[in-house]
N, CA, C, O and the ligand as a Tripos MOL2 file, in Angstrom:
@<TRIPOS>MOLECULE
protein
  237   235    60     0     0
PROTEIN
NO_CHARGES

@<TRIPOS>ATOM
      1 N         101.0650   87.9510  112.0980 N.3       1 MET1
      2 CA        101.9790   89.0600  111.7840 C.3       1 MET1
      3 C         101.1700   90.3430  111.5800 C.2       1 MET1
      4 O         100.2040   90.3600  110.8160 O.2       1 MET1
      5 N         101.5690   91.4120  112.2640 N.am      2 ASN2
      6 CA        100.8880   92.6970  112.1090 C.3       2 ASN2
      7 C         101.2640   93.3720  110.7950 C.2       2 ASN2
      8 O         102.3910   93.2460  110.3170 O.2       2 ASN2
      9 N         100.2970   94.0940  110.2170 N.am      3 ASN3
     10 CA        100.5270   94.8190  108.9660 C.3       3 ASN3
     11 C         100.9800   93.9190  107.8260 C.2       3 ASN3
     12 O         101.7330   94.3390  106.9470 O.2       3 ASN3
     13 N         100.5230   92.7050  107.8510 N.am      4 SER4
     14 CA        100.8610   91.8120  106.7470 C.3       4 SER4
     15 C         100.0780   92.2230  105.5060 C.2       4 SER4
     16 O          99.1030   92.9700  105.5960 O.2       4 SER4
     17 N         100.5070   91.7350  104.3570 N.am      5 LEU5
     18 CA         99.7920   92.0370  103.1180 C.3       5 LEU5
     19 C          98.3450   91.5390  103.2060 C.2       5 LEU5
     20 O          97.4200   92.2280  102.7760 O.2       5 LEU5
     21 N          98.1580   90.3480  103.7590 N.am      6 ALA6
     22 CA         96.8170   89.7640  103.8570 C.3       6 ALA6
     23 C          95.9000   90.5950  104.7430 C.2       6 ALA6
     24 O          94.6960   90.6880  104.5010 O.2       6 ALA6
     25 N          96.4860   91.1960  105.7710 N.am      7 GLU7
     26 CA         95.6840   91.9840  106.7080 C.3       7 GLU7
     27 C          95.3530   93.3610  106.1390 C.2       7 GLU7
     28 O          94.2170   93.8230  106.2490 O.2       7 GLU7
     29 N          96.3410   94.0170  105.5320 N.am      8 VAL8
     30 CA         96.1630   95.3920  105.0700 C.3       8 VAL8
     31 C          95.5000   95.4650  103.6900 C.2       8 VAL8
     32 O          94.7040   96.3650  103.4220 O.2       8 VAL8
     33 N          95.8400   94.5070  102.8180 N.am      9 HIS9
     34 CA         95.2840   94.5050  101.4620 C.3       9 HIS9
     35 C          94.7730   93.1200  101.0780 C.2       9 HIS9
     36 O          95.3470   92.4530  100.2170 O.2       9 HIS9
     37 N          93.6900   92.6940  101.7240 N.am     10 PRO10
     38 CA         93.1530   91.3500  101.4450 C.3      10 PRO10
     39 C          92.7530   91.1510   99.9850 C.2      10 PRO10
     40 O          92.6890   90.0160   99.5130 O.2      10 PRO10
     41 N          92.4840   92.2330   99.2700 N.am     11 GLU11
     42 CA         92.0890   92.0980   97.8690 C.3      11 GLU11
     43 C          93.2380   91.5960   96.9900 C.2      11 GLU11
     44 O          93.0140   91.0970   95.8880 O.2      11 GLU11
     45 N          94.4700   91.7330   97.4910 N.am     12 LEU12
     46 CA         95.6190   91.2740   96.7040 C.3      12 LEU12
     47 C          95.9410   89.7990   96.9570 C.2      12 LEU12
     48 O          96.7330   89.1940   96.2350 O.2      12 LEU12
     49 N          95.3270   89.2400   97.9720 N.am     13 VAL13
     50 CA         95.6200   87.8460   98.3150 C.3      13 VAL13
     51 C          95.2370   86.8970   97.1800 C.2      13 VAL13
     52 O          95.9300   85.9140   96.9180 O.2      13 VAL13
     53 N          94.1200   87.2050   96.5090 N.am     14 SER14
     54 CA         93.6560   86.3320   95.4250 C.3      14 SER14
     55 C          94.6200   86.3370   94.2450 C.2      14 SER14
     56 O          94.5730   85.4410   93.4020 O.2      14 SER14
     57 N          95.4910   87.3350   94.1790 N.am     15 GLU15
     58 CA         96.4570   87.4070   93.0780 C.3      15 GLU15
     59 C          97.8370   86.8910   93.4780 C.2      15 GLU15
     60 O          98.7720   86.9160   92.6780 O.2      15 GLU15
     61 N          97.9550   86.4340   94.6910 N.am     16 TRP16
     62 CA         99.2250   85.8750   95.1830 C.3      16 TRP16
     63 C          99.4820   84.5590   94.4560 C.2      16 TRP16
     64 O          98.6750   83.6350   94.5550 O.2      16 TRP16
     65 N         100.5960   84.4590   93.7240 N.am     17 SER17
     66 CA        100.8810   83.2580   92.9350 C.3      17 SER17
     67 C         101.3690   82.1030   93.7990 C.2      17 SER17
     68 O         102.0500   82.3050   94.8050 O.2      17 SER17
     69 N         101.0110   80.8970   93.3930 N.am     18 GLU18
     70 CA        101.4790   79.7010   94.0980 C.3      18 GLU18
     71 C         102.9910   79.5410   93.9660 C.2      18 GLU18
     72 O         103.6060   78.7870   94.7200 O.2      18 GLU18
     73 N         103.5850   80.2450   93.0150 N.am     19 LYS19
     74 CA        105.0390   80.1680   92.8460 C.3      19 LYS19
     75 C         105.7730   80.7110   94.0710 C.2      19 LYS19
     76 O         106.9500   80.4150   94.2770 O.2      19 LYS19
     77 N         105.0770   81.5040   94.8790 N.am     20 ASN20
     78 CA        105.7110   82.0890   96.0600 C.3      20 ASN20
     79 C         105.7220   81.1430   97.2590 C.2      20 ASN20
     80 O         106.4470   81.3690   98.2280 O.2      20 ASN20
     81 N         104.9210   80.0910   97.1900 N.am     21 LEU21
     82 CA        104.8320   79.1700   98.3190 C.3      21 LEU21
     83 C         106.1820   78.5400   98.5800 C.2      21 LEU21
     84 O         106.9000   78.2710   97.6170 O.2      21 LEU21
     85 N         106.5780   78.2860   99.8170 N.am     22 PRO22
     86 CA        105.7230   78.3260  101.0150 C.3      22 PRO22
     87 C         105.4950   79.7220  101.5930 C.2      22 PRO22
     88 O         104.8200   79.8530  102.6140 O.2      22 PRO22
     89 N         106.0330   80.7520  100.9750 N.am     23 LEU23
     90 CA        105.7780   82.1040  101.4940 C.3      23 LEU23
     91 C         104.3260   82.5010  101.2200 C.2      23 LEU23
     92 O         103.8440   82.3770  100.0940 O.2      23 LEU23
     93 N         103.6470   82.9690  102.2380 N.am     24 LYS24
     94 CA        102.2400   83.3390  102.1010 C.3      24 LYS24
     95 C         102.0300   84.8280  102.3800 C.2      24 LYS24
     96 O         102.8500   85.4630  103.0430 O.2      24 LYS24
     97 N         100.9230   85.3780  101.8690 N.am     25 PRO25
     98 CA        100.6660   86.8110  102.0260 C.3      25 PRO25
     99 C         100.4710   87.2820  103.4670 C.2      25 PRO25
    100 O         100.5440   88.4790  103.7450 O.2      25 PRO25
    101 N         100.2260   86.3470  104.3780 N.am     26 ASP26
    102 CA        100.1160   86.7710  105.7800 C.3      26 ASP26
    103 C         101.4690   86.7260  106.4760 C.2      26 ASP26
    104 O         101.5700   86.9680  107.6790 O.2      26 ASP26
    105 N         102.5140   86.4110  105.7020 N.am     27 GLU27
    106 CA        103.8640   86.3210  106.2640 C.3      27 GLU27
    107 C         104.7930   87.4180  105.7280 C.2      27 GLU27
    108 O         105.9830   87.4410  106.0430 O.2      27 GLU27
    109 N         104.2410   88.3160  104.9230 N.am     28 VAL28
    110 CA        105.0530   89.4240  104.4150 C.3      28 VAL28
    111 C         104.4120   90.7460  104.8090 C.2      28 VAL28
    112 O         103.1890   90.8640  104.8770 O.2      28 VAL28
    113 N         105.2530   91.7340  105.0660 N.am     29 ASN29
    114 CA        104.7490   93.0510  105.4180 C.3      29 ASN29
    115 C         104.1840   93.7320  104.1740 C.2      29 ASN29
    116 O         104.7160   93.5690  103.0760 O.2      29 ASN29
    117 N         103.1140   94.4900  104.3500 N.am     30 ALA30
    118 CA        102.4860   95.1720  103.2200 C.3      30 ALA30
    119 C         103.4170   96.1990  102.5760 C.2      30 ALA30
    120 O         103.2180   96.5840  101.4240 O.2      30 ALA30
    121 N         104.4330   96.6400  103.3200 N.am     31 LYS31
    122 CA        105.3720   97.6290  102.7820 C.3      31 LYS31
    123 C         106.6720   96.9890  102.3210 C.2      31 LYS31
    124 O         107.6520   97.6810  102.0440 O.2      31 LYS31
    125 N         106.6720   95.6710  102.2410 N.am     32 SER32
    126 CA        107.8790   94.9640  101.8390 C.3      32 SER32
    127 C         108.3090   95.3230  100.4170 C.2      32 SER32
    128 O         107.4770   95.5500   99.5380 O.2      32 SER32
    129 N         109.6300   95.3680  100.2110 N.am     33 ARG33
    130 CA        110.1580   95.6180   98.8640 C.3      33 ARG33
    131 C         110.5350   94.3170   98.1820 C.2      33 ARG33
    132 O         111.2520   94.3080   97.1810 O.2      33 ARG33
    133 N         110.0480   93.2320   98.7280 N.am     34 LYS34
    134 CA        110.3210   91.9170   98.1650 C.3      34 LYS34
    135 C         109.6550   91.7850   96.7950 C.2      34 LYS34
    136 O         108.5260   92.2320   96.5920 O.2      34 LYS34
    137 N         110.3720   91.1680   95.8680 N.am     35 ASN35
    138 CA        109.8510   90.9530   94.5200 C.3      35 ASN35
    139 C         109.2110   89.5670   94.4600 C.2      35 ASN35
    140 O         109.9080   88.5610   94.5940 O.2      35 ASN35
    141 N         107.9200   89.5050   94.2640 N.am     36 VAL36
    142 CA        107.2210   88.2120   94.2890 C.3      36 VAL36
    143 C         106.3560   88.0370   93.0360 C.2      36 VAL36
    144 O         106.1730   88.9650   92.2480 O.2      36 VAL36
    145 N         105.8300   86.8150   92.8800 N.am     37 TRP37
    146 CA        104.9730   86.5050   91.7410 C.3      37 TRP37
    147 C         103.5060   86.8360   92.0220 C.2      37 TRP37
    148 O         103.0170   86.6650   93.1390 O.2      37 TRP37
    149 N         102.8180   87.3130   90.9830 N.am     38 TRP38
    150 CA        101.3820   87.6080   91.0490 C.3      38 TRP38
    151 C         100.7080   86.8830   89.9000 C.2      38 TRP38
    152 O         101.3110   86.6460   88.8530 O.2      38 TRP38
    153 N          99.4580   86.5370   90.1120 N.am     39 ARG39
    154 CA         98.7180   85.8160   89.0810 C.3      39 ARG39
    155 C          97.3940   86.5240   88.8250 C.2      39 ARG39
    156 O          96.6020   86.7420   89.7420 O.2      39 ARG39
    157 N          97.1680   86.8760   87.5730 N.am     40 CYS40
    158 CA         95.9260   87.5510   87.1930 C.3      40 CYS40
    159 C          94.7480   86.5790   87.3440 C.2      40 CYS40
    160 O          94.7830   85.4660   86.8190 O.2      40 CYS40
    161 N          93.7150   87.0080   88.0600 N.am     41 GLY41
    162 CA         92.5520   86.1590   88.2860 C.3      41 GLY41
    163 C          91.7020   85.9620   87.0490 C.2      41 GLY41
    164 O          90.8830   85.0440   87.0020 O.2      41 GLY41
    165 N          91.8810   86.8090   86.0440 N.am     42 LYS42
    166 CA         91.0740   86.7210   84.8300 C.3      42 LYS42
    167 C          91.7050   85.8450   83.7570 C.2      42 LYS42
    168 O          91.0430   84.9760   83.1900 O.2      42 LYS42
    169 N          92.9840   86.0750   83.4780 N.am     43 CYS43
    170 CA         93.6040   85.3400   82.3720 C.3      43 CYS43
    171 C          94.6850   84.3660   82.8240 C.2      43 CYS43
    172 O          95.1860   83.5830   82.0170 O.2      43 CYS43
    173 N          95.0530   84.4040   84.1110 N.am     44 GLY44
    174 CA         96.0490   83.4700   84.6040 C.3      44 GLY44
    175 C          97.4810   83.8980   84.3340 C.2      44 GLY44
    176 O          98.4180   83.1810   84.6860 O.2      44 GLY44
    177 N          97.6590   85.0440   83.7190 N.am     45 ASN45
    178 CA         99.0020   85.5530   83.4720 C.3      45 ASN45
    179 C          99.7330   85.7840   84.7920 C.2      45 ASN45
    180 O          99.1510   86.2810   85.7550 O.2      45 ASN45
    181 N         101.0230   85.4150   84.8260 N.am     46 GLU46
    182 CA        101.8070   85.6080   86.0420 C.3      46 GLU46
    183 C         102.9500   86.5780   85.7690 C.2      46 GLU46
    184 O         103.5680   86.5480   84.7050 O.2      46 GLU46
    185 N         103.2190   87.4290   86.7380 N.am     47 TRP47
    186 CA        104.2950   88.4010   86.5790 C.3      47 TRP47
    187 C         104.9090   88.6950   87.9360 C.2      47 TRP47
    188 O         104.2960   88.4430   88.9730 O.2      47 TRP47
    189 N         106.1310   89.2330   87.9220 N.am     48 LYS48
    190 CA        106.8140   89.5740   89.1580 C.3      48 LYS48
    191 C         106.7070   91.0630   89.4160 C.2      48 LYS48
    192 O         106.8450   91.8820   88.5070 O.2      48 LYS48
    193 N         106.4590   91.3960   90.6650 N.am     49 SER49
    194 CA        106.3790   92.7950   91.0460 C.3      49 SER49
    195 C         106.6580   92.9380   92.5360 C.2      49 SER49
    196 O         106.4160   92.0190   93.3180 O.2      49 SER49
    197 N         107.1670   94.0980   92.9140 N.am     50 VAL50
    198 CA        107.4710   94.3710   94.3160 C.3      50 VAL50
    199 C         106.1640   94.5810   95.0960 C.2      50 VAL50
    200 O         105.2640   95.2890   94.6440 O.2      50 VAL50
    201 N         106.0820   93.9610   96.2570 N.am     51 ILE51
    202 CA        104.8620   94.0350   97.0700 C.3      51 ILE51
    203 C         104.4390   95.4760   97.3180 C.2      51 ILE51
    204 O         103.2770   95.8280   97.1140 O.2      51 ILE51
    205 N         105.3630   96.2970   97.7510 N.am     52 ASN52
    206 CA        105.0470   97.6840   98.0630 C.3      52 ASN52
    207 C         104.4950   98.4490   96.8490 C.2      52 ASN52
    208 O         103.6420   99.3240   96.9960 O.2      52 ASN52
    209 N         104.9820   98.1150   95.6690 N.am     53 ALA53
    210 CA        104.5150   98.7720   94.4550 C.3      53 ALA53
    211 C         103.0610   98.3950   94.1560 C.2      53 ALA53
    212 O         102.2740   99.2340   93.7170 O.2      53 ALA53
    213 N         102.7200   97.1580   94.3890 N.am     54 ARG54
    214 CA        101.3350   96.6970   94.1510 C.3      54 ARG54
    215 C         100.3840   97.3490   95.1450 C.2      54 ARG54
    216 O          99.2600   97.7150   94.8010 O.2      54 ARG54
    217 N         100.8480   97.4860   96.3700 N.am     55 VAL55
    218 CA        100.0330   98.1170   97.4100 C.3      55 VAL55
    219 C          99.7330   99.5640   97.0300 C.2      55 VAL55
    220 O          98.6300  100.0590   97.2580 O.2      55 VAL55
    221 N         100.7090  100.2240   96.4590 N.am     56 LYS56
    222 CA        100.5220  101.6120   96.0400 C.3      56 LYS56
    223 C          99.7180  101.7030   94.7490 C.2      56 LYS56
    224 O          99.2810  102.7850   94.3570 O.2      56 LYS56
    225 N          99.5270  100.5710   94.0970 N.am     57 GLY57
    226 CA         98.7370  100.5570   92.8800 C.3      57 GLY57
    227 C          99.4700  101.0230   91.6560 C.2      57 GLY57
    228 O          98.8480  101.3730   90.6530 O.2      57 GLY57
    229 N         100.8120  101.0350   91.7190 N.am     58 THR58
    230 CA        101.5830  101.5410   90.5890 C.3      58 THR58
    231 C         101.8710  100.4600   89.5630 C.2      58 THR58
    232 O         102.2290  100.7800   88.4300 O.2      58 THR58
    233 N         101.7260   99.1920   89.9230 N.am     59 VAL59
    234 CA        102.0080   98.1150   88.9670 C.3      59 VAL59
    235 C         100.8350   97.1260   88.9300 C.2      59 VAL59
    236 O         100.8770   96.1470   88.1850 O.2      59 VAL59
    237 ZN         94.8430   89.0610   83.0100 Zn       60 ZN60
@<TRIPOS>BOND
     1     1     2 1
     2     2     3 1
     3     3     4 2
     4     3     5 am
     5     5     6 1
     6     6     7 1
     7     7     8 2
     8     7     9 am
     9     9    10 1
    10    10    11 1
    11    11    12 2
    12    11    13 am
    13    13    14 1
    14    14    15 1
    15    15    16 2
    16    15    17 am
    17    17    18 1
    18    18    19 1
    19    19    20 2
    20    19    21 am
    21    21    22 1
    22    22    23 1
    23    23    24 2
    24    23    25 am
    25    25    26 1
    26    26    27 1
    27    27    28 2
    28    27    29 am
    29    29    30 1
    30    30    31 1
    31    31    32 2
    32    31    33 am
    33    33    34 1
    34    34    35 1
    35    35    36 2
    36    35    37 am
    37    37    38 1
    38    38    39 1
    39    39    40 2
    40    39    41 am
    41    41    42 1
    42    42    43 1
    43    43    44 2
    44    43    45 am
    45    45    46 1
    46    46    47 1
    47    47    48 2
    48    47    49 am
    49    49    50 1
    50    50    51 1
    51    51    52 2
    52    51    53 am
    53    53    54 1
    54    54    55 1
    55    55    56 2
    56    55    57 am
    57    57    58 1
    58    58    59 1
    59    59    60 2
    60    59    61 am
    61    61    62 1
    62    62    63 1
    63    63    64 2
    64    63    65 am
    65    65    66 1
    66    66    67 1
    67    67    68 2
    68    67    69 am
    69    69    70 1
    70    70    71 1
    71    71    72 2
    72    71    73 am
    73    73    74 1
    74    74    75 1
    75    75    76 2
    76    75    77 am
    77    77    78 1
    78    78    79 1
    79    79    80 2
    80    79    81 am
    81    81    82 1
    82    82    83 1
    83    83    84 2
    84    83    85 am
    85    85    86 1
    86    86    87 1
    87    87    88 2
    88    87    89 am
    89    89    90 1
    90    90    91 1
    91    91    92 2
    92    91    93 am
    93    93    94 1
    94    94    95 1
    95    95    96 2
    96    95    97 am
    97    97    98 1
    98    98    99 1
    99    99   100 2
   100    99   101 am
   101   101   102 1
   102   102   103 1
   103   103   104 2
   104   103   105 am
   105   105   106 1
   106   106   107 1
   107   107   108 2
   108   107   109 am
   109   109   110 1
   110   110   111 1
   111   111   112 2
   112   111   113 am
   113   113   114 1
   114   114   115 1
   115   115   116 2
   116   115   117 am
   117   117   118 1
   118   118   119 1
   119   119   120 2
   120   119   121 am
   121   121   122 1
   122   122   123 1
   123   123   124 2
   124   123   125 am
   125   125   126 1
   126   126   127 1
   127   127   128 2
   128   127   129 am
   129   129   130 1
   130   130   131 1
   131   131   132 2
   132   131   133 am
   133   133   134 1
   134   134   135 1
   135   135   136 2
   136   135   137 am
   137   137   138 1
   138   138   139 1
   139   139   140 2
   140   139   141 am
   141   141   142 1
   142   142   143 1
   143   143   144 2
   144   143   145 am
   145   145   146 1
   146   146   147 1
   147   147   148 2
   148   147   149 am
   149   149   150 1
   150   150   151 1
   151   151   152 2
   152   151   153 am
   153   153   154 1
   154   154   155 1
   155   155   156 2
   156   155   157 am
   157   157   158 1
   158   158   159 1
   159   159   160 2
   160   159   161 am
   161   161   162 1
   162   162   163 1
   163   163   164 2
   164   163   165 am
   165   165   166 1
   166   166   167 1
   167   167   168 2
   168   167   169 am
   169   169   170 1
   170   170   171 1
   171   171   172 2
   172   171   173 am
   173   173   174 1
   174   174   175 1
   175   175   176 2
   176   175   177 am
   177   177   178 1
   178   178   179 1
   179   179   180 2
   180   179   181 am
   181   181   182 1
   182   182   183 1
   183   183   184 2
   184   183   185 am
   185   185   186 1
   186   186   187 1
   187   187   188 2
   188   187   189 am
   189   189   190 1
   190   190   191 1
   191   191   192 2
   192   191   193 am
   193   193   194 1
   194   194   195 1
   195   195   196 2
   196   195   197 am
   197   197   198 1
   198   198   199 1
   199   199   200 2
   200   199   201 am
   201   201   202 1
   202   202   203 1
   203   203   204 2
   204   203   205 am
   205   205   206 1
   206   206   207 1
   207   207   208 2
   208   207   209 am
   209   209   210 1
   210   210   211 1
   211   211   212 2
   212   211   213 am
   213   213   214 1
   214   214   215 1
   215   215   216 2
   216   215   217 am
   217   217   218 1
   218   218   219 1
   219   219   220 2
   220   219   221 am
   221   221   222 1
   222   222   223 1
   223   223   224 2
   224   223   225 am
   225   225   226 1
   226   226   227 1
   227   227   228 2
   228   227   229 am
   229   229   230 1
   230   230   231 1
   231   231   232 2
   232   231   233 am
   233   233   234 1
   234   234   235 1
   235   235   236 2
@<TRIPOS>SUBSTRUCTURE
     1 MET1         2 RESIDUE 1 A MET
     2 ASN2         6 RESIDUE 1 A ASN
     3 ASN3        10 RESIDUE 1 A ASN
     4 SER4        14 RESIDUE 1 A SER
     5 LEU5        18 RESIDUE 1 A LEU
     6 ALA6        22 RESIDUE 1 A ALA
     7 GLU7        26 RESIDUE 1 A GLU
     8 VAL8        30 RESIDUE 1 A VAL
     9 HIS9        34 RESIDUE 1 A HIS
    10 PRO10       38 RESIDUE 1 A PRO
    11 GLU11       42 RESIDUE 1 A GLU
    12 LEU12       46 RESIDUE 1 A LEU
    13 VAL13       50 RESIDUE 1 A VAL
    14 SER14       54 RESIDUE 1 A SER
    15 GLU15       58 RESIDUE 1 A GLU
    16 TRP16       62 RESIDUE 1 A TRP
    17 SER17       66 RESIDUE 1 A SER
    18 GLU18       70 RESIDUE 1 A GLU
    19 LYS19       74 RESIDUE 1 A LYS
    20 ASN20       78 RESIDUE 1 A ASN
    21 LEU21       82 RESIDUE 1 A LEU
    22 PRO22       86 RESIDUE 1 A PRO
    23 LEU23       90 RESIDUE 1 A LEU
    24 LYS24       94 RESIDUE 1 A LYS
    25 PRO25       98 RESIDUE 1 A PRO
    26 ASP26      102 RESIDUE 1 A ASP
    27 GLU27      106 RESIDUE 1 A GLU
    28 VAL28      110 RESIDUE 1 A VAL
    29 ASN29      114 RESIDUE 1 A ASN
    30 ALA30      118 RESIDUE 1 A ALA
    31 LYS31      122 RESIDUE 1 A LYS
    32 SER32      126 RESIDUE 1 A SER
    33 ARG33      130 RESIDUE 1 A ARG
    34 LYS34      134 RESIDUE 1 A LYS
    35 ASN35      138 RESIDUE 1 A ASN
    36 VAL36      142 RESIDUE 1 A VAL
    37 TRP37      146 RESIDUE 1 A TRP
    38 TRP38      150 RESIDUE 1 A TRP
    39 ARG39      154 RESIDUE 1 A ARG
    40 CYS40      158 RESIDUE 1 A CYS
    41 GLY41      162 RESIDUE 1 A GLY
    42 LYS42      166 RESIDUE 1 A LYS
    43 CYS43      170 RESIDUE 1 A CYS
    44 GLY44      174 RESIDUE 1 A GLY
    45 ASN45      178 RESIDUE 1 A ASN
    46 GLU46      182 RESIDUE 1 A GLU
    47 TRP47      186 RESIDUE 1 A TRP
    48 LYS48      190 RESIDUE 1 A LYS
    49 SER49      194 RESIDUE 1 A SER
    50 VAL50      198 RESIDUE 1 A VAL
    51 ILE51      202 RESIDUE 1 A ILE
    52 ASN52      206 RESIDUE 1 A ASN
    53 ALA53      210 RESIDUE 1 A ALA
    54 ARG54      214 RESIDUE 1 A ARG
    55 VAL55      218 RESIDUE 1 A VAL
    56 LYS56      222 RESIDUE 1 A LYS
    57 GLY57      226 RESIDUE 1 A GLY
    58 THR58      230 RESIDUE 1 A THR
    59 VAL59      234 RESIDUE 1 A VAL
    60 ZN60       237 GROUP 0 **** ****
């Protein structure tokens, strides 16, 4: 998939929560307004946020 989150922002892939599976970061557009789960790599905290917002760095 072109312009996927994994392709455009590979640094966010490590924060992609397993709660989103089977949906994977290479299957969503980096500008998607989909609300998905993220997992902090440091403390393991999980939260929901819109993909496009994370890409912009606002959340
Ligand atoms: Zn944390």
